[in-house]
C-alpha positions in Angstrom: -14.3 19.3 -7.2 -11.6 21.9 -6.5 -12.3 22.2 -2.9 -9.8 23.8 -0.5 -7.9 21.2 1.4 -7.4 23.5 4.4 -9.7 22.8 7.3 -10.4 25.9 9.3 -10.9 25.2 12.9 -12.0 27.9 15.3 -14.2 28.6 18.3 -16.2 31.8 18.6 -19.3 33.3 20.2 -21.8 35.0 18.0 -24.7 37.0 19.5 -27.9 37.1 17.5 -30.5 38.9 19.6 -30.6 37.0 22.9 -29.4 33.8 21.3 -25.8 32.7 21.7 -24.0 30.3 19.3 -21.3 28.0 20.3 -19.3 27.1 17.2 -17.5 23.8 17.8 -15.7 23.4 14.4 -16.1 24.8 10.9 -15.6 22.7 7.9 -14.8 23.4 4.3 -14.9 27.2 3.7 -16.4 26.8 0.2 -19.3 24.5 1.4 -20.7 25.8 4.6 -24.0 27.6 3.7 -27.2 26.8 5.4 -29.4 24.3 3.4 -32.7 25.9 4.3 -34.3 24.7 7.6 -34.1 28.1 9.2 -35.2 30.2 6.2 -37.8 27.8 4.9 -36.2 26.7 1.6 -36.7 23.2 2.9 -40.4 22.8 2.7 -42.7 21.2 5.3 -43.3 18.4 2.8 -39.7 17.5 2.8 -39.7 16.8 6.6 -40.9 13.5 8.1 -40.7 12.2 11.7 -41.3 8.9 13.4 -43.5 10.4 16.1 -44.4 13.6 17.8 -46.2 14.7 21.0 -49.4 16.6 20.6 -48.7 19.4 18.0 -44.9 19.3 18.2 -44.6 18.4 14.5 -41.5 17.9 12.5 -41.9 21.2 10.6 -41.4 23.0 14.0 -37.8 21.8 14.1 -36.4 25.0 12.4 -33.3 26.6 14.0 -34.0 29.9 15.8 -37.7 29.7 15.0 -40.5 29.5 17.7 -43.4 28.1 15.8 -46.6 27.9 17.8 -47.6 26.2 19.8 -44.7 24.0 20.7 -41.8 25.7 19.0 -39.8 22.5 18.3 -40.1 18.9 17.3 -40.6 16.6 20.2 -40.9 12.8 19.7 -43.5 10.9 21.6 -41.9 9.4 24.6 -44.8 7.1 25.2 -43.5 5.0 22.3 -42.0 1.8 23.6 -38.6 2.5 22.0 -38.2 5.8 23.9 -38.5 4.0 27.3 -35.0 2.8 26.8 -31.7 4.6 26.2 -31.5 4.5 22.4 -31.8 6.5 19.2 -34.8 4.9 17.5 -36.7 8.1 16.9 -35.7 10.4 14.1 -36.5 13.4 12.0 -35.9 12.8 8.3 -35.1 15.6 5.8 -35.2 15.2 2.0 -32.9 17.7 0.3 -34.4 16.7 -3.1 -30.9 16.7 -4.7 -27.6 15.3 -3.8 -25.8 17.6 -1.4 -22.5 17.7 0.4 -23.4 18.1 4.1 -20.5 19.6 6.1 -22.2 20.6 9.3 -25.2 20.5 11.7 -26.5 22.8 14.4 -29.1 22.1 17.1 -31.2 24.0 19.7 -33.6 23.0 22.4 -37.2 24.1 22.9 -37.5 27.5 24.5 -41.1 28.5 23.4 -43.2 29.5 26.3 -40.3 29.2 28.7 -39.9 25.5 28.0 -36.8 23.5 29.1 -36.7 20.5 26.8 -33.5 19.8 24.8 -31.5 17.0 23.3 -28.3 16.0 25.1 -26.9 13.9 22.2 -27.8 12.4 18.9 -26.7 10.3 16.0 -27.0 10.8 12.2 -27.8 8.4 9.4 -28.1 9.2 5.6 -28.5 7.7 2.2 -28.2 8.8 -1.4 -31.0 8.7 -3.9 -31.9 5.1 -3.3 -29.7 2.5 -1.6 -29.2 1.7 2.0 -29.1 3.9 5.1 -25.7 4.4 6.7 -24.9 5.7 10.1 -22.2 8.5 10.3 -19.2 6.8 12.0 -16.0 7.7 13.6 -12.6 6.6 12.1 -12.7 3.4 14.2 -16.1 2.6 12.6 -18.1 3.0 15.7 -21.3 5.1 15.3 -20.5 8.7 16.2 -22.6 10.2 19.0 -22.7 14.0 18.7 -23.0 16.1 21.9 -26.2 18.1 22.0 -27.4 21.0 24.1 -26.9 21.9 27.7 -29.6 24.6 27.6 -32.6 25.5 25.3 -31.2 28.6 23.7 -27.6 28.0 22.8 -26.9 26.8 19.3 -24.3 24.0 19.2 -22.8 23.5 15.8 -20.6 20.5 14.7 -18.5 20.1 11.6 -18.9 16.8 9.7 -15.4 15.7 8.8 -15.6 13.7 6.5 -18.6 15.4 4.9 -21.7 13.5 4.0 -22.7 13.0 0.4 -26.5 12.4 0.5 -30.0 13.4 -0.5 -31.7 12.1 2.7 -30.5 12.7 6.2 -31.9 11.6 9.6 -31.1 12.9 13.0 -31.8 10.5 15.9 -32.1 12.2 19.3 -30.9 10.4 22.3 -33.0 9.8 25.4 -32.4 12.5 28.1 -32.6 11.2 31.6 -35.0 13.2 33.8 -36.4 15.3 31.0 -40.2 15.5 30.5 -39.8 15.7 26.8 -36.9 15.4 24.2 -37.2 18.4 21.8 -34.9 19.9 19.2 -34.5 22.4 16.4 -31.8 22.1 13.8 -30.1 23.4 10.6 -28.0 21.6 8.1 -25.0 23.2 6.4 -23.3 22.3 3.1 -23.7 22.9 -0.6 -25.2 21.4 -3.7 -22.9 18.8 -5.2 -20.9 20.0 -8.2 -18.8 16.9 -8.5 -21.1 14.3 -9.7 -19.4 11.3 -8.0 -22.0 9.7 -5.8 -19.7 7.0 -4.4 -16.7 4.8 -5.0 -16.1 1.2 -3.8 -12.7 -0.5 -3.5 -10.6 -2.7 -1.2 -9.6 -1.3 2.2 -6.2 0.3 2.2 -3.3 -1.7 3.6 -0.6 -1.4 6.2 3.2 -1.6 5.8 4.9 -4.8 6.9 6.3 -3.1 10.1 2.9 -1.9 11.0 4.0 1.8 11.2 2.1 3.3 8.2 -1.6 2.8 7.5 -2.7 3.7 4.0 -6.5 3.7 4.9 -9.1 5.9 3.6 -9.6 7.7 6.9 -12.3 10.1 5.6 -14.4 7.4 3.9 -18.1 8.0 4.8 -19.6 4.7 3.5 -19.6 1.3 5.0 -16.7 -1.2 5.5 -17.6 -4.9 5.1 -15.1 -7.8 4.6 -12.2 -5.4 4.1 -14.1 -3.5 1.4 -15.2 0.1 1.2 -18.7 0.4 -0.2 -21.2 3.2 -1.1 -19.2 6.2 0.1 -16.6 8.8 -0.7 -13.5 9.9 1.0 -9.9 10.8 0.4 -9.9 10.1 -3.3 -12.5 12.7 -4.1 -12.2 15.3 -1.4 -10.0 17.7 -3.4 -7.1 17.5 -1.0 -3.6 16.2 -1.7 -1.4 14.2 0.6 2.2 15.2 1.4 4.8 14.0 -1.1 7.3 13.0 1.7 6.2 11.2 4.9 7.3 12.3 8.3 6.8 10.9 11.8 3.8 13.2 12.2 2.4 12.5 8.7 2.8 8.8 8.1 0.9 8.3 4.9 -1.8 10.8 5.8 -4.0 11.7 2.8 -3.0 8.6 0.8 -4.8 5.4 0.1 -2.5 2.5 -0.8 -2.2 -1.2 -1.6 0.8 -3.5 -1.8 1.5 -5.8 -4.7 3.0 -8.2 -2.2 -0.1 -8.3 0.1 -2.8 -8.3 -2.7 -3.8 -11.6 -4.2 -4.4 -10.2 -7.6 -2.1 -8.1 -9.8 -4.5 -5.1 -9.8 -6.9 -3.0 -7.8 -10.5 -2.4 -8.9 -12.1 1.0 -8.0 -15.8 1.4 -9.0 -17.3 4.8 -9.3 -21.0 5.7 -9.3 -22.1 9.0 -10.8 -25.3 11.0 -10.4 -26.3 10.4 -14.0 -25.0 9.3 -17.4 -21.9 11.3 -18.3 -19.5 11.6 -21.2 -15.9 11.2 -20.1 -12.9 12.8 -21.7 -10.2 11.6 -19.3 -9.4 10.7 -15.7 -6.4 11.8 -13.7 -4.8 9.8 -10.9 -2.5 11.6 -8.5 0.0 8.9 -7.5 2.9 8.9 -5.1 6.3 8.0 -6.6 9.1 7.1 -4.2 11.9 4.9 -5.6 13.3 4.2 -2.1 9.9 3.0 -0.8 8.9 1.2 -3.9 6.0 3.5 -4.7 5.3 3.6 -8.4 2.7 4.6 -11.0 0.4 2.0 -12.5 1.8 -0.4 -15.0 -1.4 -0.3 -17.1 -5.1 0.0 -16.7 -8.4 -1.4 -18.0 -11.5 0.8 -17.8 -15.0 -0.7 -17.8 -18.2 1.3 -18.5 -21.8 0.4 -17.6 -25.2 2.0 -17.2 -26.0 -0.2 -14.2 -24.2 -1.1 -11.1 -23.7 -4.8 -12.0 -23.6 -4.4 -15.8 -19.9 -4.5 -16.4 -18.7 -6.8 -19.2 -15.6 -8.8 -18.6 -15.0 -9.0 -22.3 -15.3 -5.3 -23.3 -13.1 -2.6 -21.9 -10.8 0.3 -22.7 -7.1 -0.6 -22.2 -4.8 2.3 -21.4 -1.1 2.6 -20.5 0.4 5.7 -18.8 3.2 7.6 -20.3 6.8 7.0 -19.2 7.6 9.3 -16.2 11.3 8.6 -16.3 13.6 7.8 -13.4 13.9 10.2 -10.5 15.5 9.6 -7.1 13.5 12.3 -5.2 9.8 11.5 -4.3 7.1 13.3 -6.2 3.4 13.2 -7.1 2.8 11.9 -10.6 -0.3 13.1 -12.5 -1.3 10.0 -14.5 -4.0 11.0 -17.1 -5.8 8.3 -19.0 -7.9 9.2 -22.0 -11.5 7.9 -21.8 -12.2 8.6 -25.4 -15.6 10.4 -24.9 -17.2 7.2 -23.7 -20.5 7.5 -21.8 -21.7 5.7 -18.6 -23.1 6.1 -15.2 -20.8 3.5 -13.6 -17.1 3.1 -14.3 -14.6 0.6 -13.0 -10.9 1.4 -13.0 -8.7 -1.7 -13.0 -5.2 -0.5 -12.0 -2.2 -2.8 -12.4 0.7 -2.5 -10.0 3.9 -0.9 -11.4 5.9 -1.4 -8.2 5.7 -2.6 -4.6 3.1 0.0 -3.6 0.3 1.9 -5.4 -0.6 5.1 -3.4 -3.3 7.4 -4.6 -4.3 10.7 -3.0 -6.9 12.0 -5.6 -8.9 10.9 -8.6 -10.6 13.5 -10.8 -12.7 13.1 -13.9 -13.2 15.4 -16.9 -16.8 14.8 -17.9 -20.1 16.5 -18.9 -23.7 15.3 -18.6 -24.9 13.0 -21.4 -28.4 11.8 -22.4 -27.9 8.1 -23.1 -25.2 5.5 -23.2 -23.3 5.0 -26.5 -21.3 2.1 -28.0 -17.9 2.0 -26.4 -15.2 3.7 -28.5 -11.5 3.8 -28.6 -9.1 6.8 -29.1 -8.1 5.9 -32.7 -8.7 9.5 -33.8 -6.5 10.9 -31.0 -2.8 10.5 -31.7 -1.9 11.7 -28.2 -3.8 8.9 -26.5 -2.7 5.3 -26.1 -6.1 3.7 -25.3 -7.7 1.0 -27.3 -11.1 -0.7 -27.0 -10.7 -4.4 -26.6 -13.3 -7.1 -27.3 -12.4 -10.5 -25.7 -14.0 -13.9 -25.9 -12.0 -15.4 -23.1 -12.3 -12.7 -20.5 -10.1 -9.9 -19.4 -8.1 -12.0 -17.0 -6.3 -13.8 -19.8 -5.5 -10.6 -21.8 -4.4 -8.7 -18.7 -2.0 -11.2 -17.4 0.3 -11.1 -20.4 0.6 -7.3 -20.6 1.0 -6.9 -16.9 3.4 -9.8 -16.4 5.8 -9.1 -19.3 8.1 -6.6 -17.5 8.2 -8.9 -14.5 9.0 -12.0 -16.6 11.8 -10.1 -18.4 13.3 -9.0 -15.1 13.1 -12.6 -13.7 14.8 -14.0 -16.8 17.5 -11.4 -16.7 18.2 -12.2 -13.1 18.4 -15.9 -13.7 20.8 -15.4 -16.7 23.0 -13.2 -14.6 23.1 -15.8 -11.8 24.0 -18.5 -14.4 26.8 -16.4 -15.9 28.2 -15.6 -12.4 28.2 -19.4 -11.5 29.9 -20.3 -14.8 32.6 -17.7 -14.2 33.2 -19.0 -10.6 33.4 -22.6 -11.9 35.9 -21.6 -14.6 38.1 -19.7 -12.1 38.1 -22.7 -9.7 38.9 -25.1 -12.5 41.8 -22.9 -13.7 43.1 -22.5 -10.3 43.1 -26.3 -9.7 44.8 -26.9 -13.1 47.5 -24.4 -12.2 48.1 -26.0 -8.8 48.2 -29.5 -10.3 50.7 -28.4 -13.0 52.9 -26.9 -10.3 52.9 -30.0 -8.2 53.8 -32.1 -11.2 56.7 -29.8 -12.1 58.0 -30.0 -8.5 57.8 -33.8 -8.6 59.8 -33.9 -11.9 62.5 -31.6 -10.5 62.8 -33.7 -7.4 63.2 -36.9 -9.5 65.9 -35.3 -11.6 67.7 -34.1 -8.5 67.7 -37.6 -7.0 69.0 -39.1 -10.2 71.8 -36.6 -10.4 72.7 -37.2 -6.8 72.8 -41.0 -7.5 75.2 -40.3 -10.3 77.5 -38.2 -8.1 77.4 -40.9 -5.4 78.3 -43.5 -8.0 81.4 -41.7 -8.9 82.8 -41.6 -5.3 84.6 -44.7 -4.0 83.2 -46.5 -1.1 85.5 -47.9 1.5 85.0 -50.1 4.5 87.7 -49.2 6.9 89.3 -52.2 8.6 92.6 -52.9 10.5 95.1 -55.7 10.4 96.4 -57.5 13.5 99.0 -54.7 14.1 96.3 -52.0 14.0 97.3 -50.6 10.6 94.4 -49.5 8.5 93.4 -51.6 5.6 90.8 -50.4 3.0 88.5 -52.3 0.9 87.4 -50.4 -2.2 84.0 -51.0 -3.7 83.0 -49.8 -7.1 85.8 -47.2 -7.4 88.2 -46.5 -10.2 91.7 -48.0 -9.5 94.4 -45.4 -9.3 98.1 -46.4 -9.3 98.9 -43.5 -7.0 96.7 -45.0 -4.2 98.0 -47.7 -1.9 97.4 -51.1 -3.2 94.5 -52.8 -1.4 94.2 -56.4 -1.0 91.1 -58.3 -1.7 89.2 -58.9 1.5 86.7 -61.5 2.6 84.1 -60.4 5.1 82.2 -62.4 7.6 79.2 -61.2 9.5 79.0 -60.5 13.2 82.3 -58.7 14.0 82.3 -55.6 16.0 83.6 -52.4 14.4 85.1 -50.2 17.0 85.1 -47.0 14.9 81.3 -47.0 14.7 80.4 -48.8 17.8 78.2 -51.2 15.8 78.1 -54.7 14.7 78.5 -55.0 11.1 78.5 -57.7 8.6 82.2 -57.7 7.6 84.4 -60.3 6.0 87.3 -62.0 7.6 90.4 -60.6 6.2 92.7 -62.9 4.4 95.8 -61.3 2.9 96.6 -62.9 -0.3 
């Protein structure tokens, strides 16, 4: 699976005799060999067509060959479907084994100075069994490949993403004004060394601000109801995404899901292999970025089956990744989970979220072909592994929730306790402050009362006089509550009556009439 991640793109002209080749794009440098249409390794029995005109059979559709008497494959235009602009006619090639198809090249018909060609075409494919799928663009529209503008020039296109298939069909488009539609072709690629036929999983998600899309942009299967099905893409292409994201590379090369946007606490990824295999381990290449909330998986459950729908909810291998420690800088973590030499053709990885986002750029398996399935085993004999086989009677949902929720529950409880402690401290400080203020106010009131009482005592010691005059204008004093002193002038008792004016104060006062005794 160790394919180079570097895509070589170039344009060149190559002369072969009198035939020119226009190279549009070149794909993976390790998987670009011809698959046998031109040199005959693909036998006539491996080629089928929907129709042909006269003797323009499908086996004539070999690149750079002029096989008599037509020199190319030409579908019968008298068929009703060819009277409209469509792609119903096709040539089908059986490669006998699963292959990675990375390119296609086409020519027109030049035998006997003919002028027929194909201006454009579409491609469909399927693995060994299953449904046919059209090759699509990234926006999921069927891709229409430009064909030929003349009958001799070879036009070659890169398939990016590559096709993983055994069967492939090429559907020529109707050419307006042409007498016939004819083509020759070659397929490029290699025999599949990585035995992953397909993987299926939920569609990658987009960040809340809508700026970063963690979609599987190279997925070559179908997308239905936000689910990738029966294809391969980023996770098995042998390329690794950038560790840090920039404006130019916003999540490119990564498929990701958010724990906040996903209804469940995990993501299921189901793999189909070309045959029964014995698995040693699986490695996930996960983006870890503390600032963005990208983290490794919190745990995993791994299910094995010999059929596509044969997974048991009560029997699985439960694995936990090692502790990667705390790092502030982003990096790619290699999370290896032991598979304990279990055998299967289908495998489901149930990956539990360990943070806000789970981003994966590659998944690789360490496995060898096996003859038959065996009873599922754990890793009890391997001290380095932390995987155990689990048999459940109540289903995996019950067992998974506890192990996956425990760290989250602990965090929530700690946060609640911290909030309660803070509130208690605040309440205590407020109560203490109020008590201090109340004590100070009480002390001030006590001091004021003492001061008033002392003042009253002082006032009581001072004599109080009402100043009055006799008929001659001489002052006479009336002492109230004072101590008699022999050194003071003797005052006569006075009798006051109300209503007399006191000139010294300008007020009417209740005074007594003076009677000198």
